[in-house]
N, C-alpha and C positions, 0 to 999 in steps of 0.2 A: 584767815587769808585764803584766797582762792587757790585752787590746785595749780592753775597756770602760772601764777606769780611764784608759788613755791618751786615749781619746776625750773623756771627761768632764773631763779636766784641760786640754784644748785650749781656748785663749781664744776662738777663733772659734766652736767648738761651744757653749761656755757662753753666748755672746752670742745665738746662734741659738735655743737652748733658752729663754733668758730672754725673748726676744721672743715666742716661741710661747706661753709661759705668760702673759705680759702680755696678749696678744691674747685668750687663753681667758678670763682673769679679766674683761677688759673686756666680752666678749660675754655672759658669764654675768651680769655686773652690769647690763647694759642690758636683758636679757631676764627678769630676776628681779623679783619683787614682794617688797619688804621691808616687813614690818609692824612698826611701832613701837608700843609700849604705854606709856601714861603719859608722853607726850612733855613735858608741862608740868613734870615733876619735874626732869629734867636742865636744862631751860631756866632754871628759877629759880636753879640753882647756877651756870650760866654767866653769867647776868646779875649775880649778886652776887659773881662771881669767887671762889667757894668751891670747894675740891677735892671730888671725888666719884669713885666707882668705877663704871665702865660695864662691864657684863657681857655677854659673848657666849658662845654654845655653841662648842665647838671646831670643829665642822663649818662654822661661819659666820664664822670669823675672816677668811677671805679677802675677805669682802664688807664689812668694817668701813669701808673708805674710801668706800663708796657711801651710808653712813648719815649722814655729816657734811654737813649742809646748812645 
């Protein structure tokens, strides 16, 4: 097995990488400006408890948790 595969299968290495990625996402979330359009539309669905589809571009999926206010 290659050294890279052994490293990435190591539990401690996985935890360290997950922590680094989480910190990165948090920093990007804090320093980014998120622009929402037509905010009243999803709010009406949330208030009436109706299902709806929320759409994000692939490049912005990482930031979805920062839009739920």
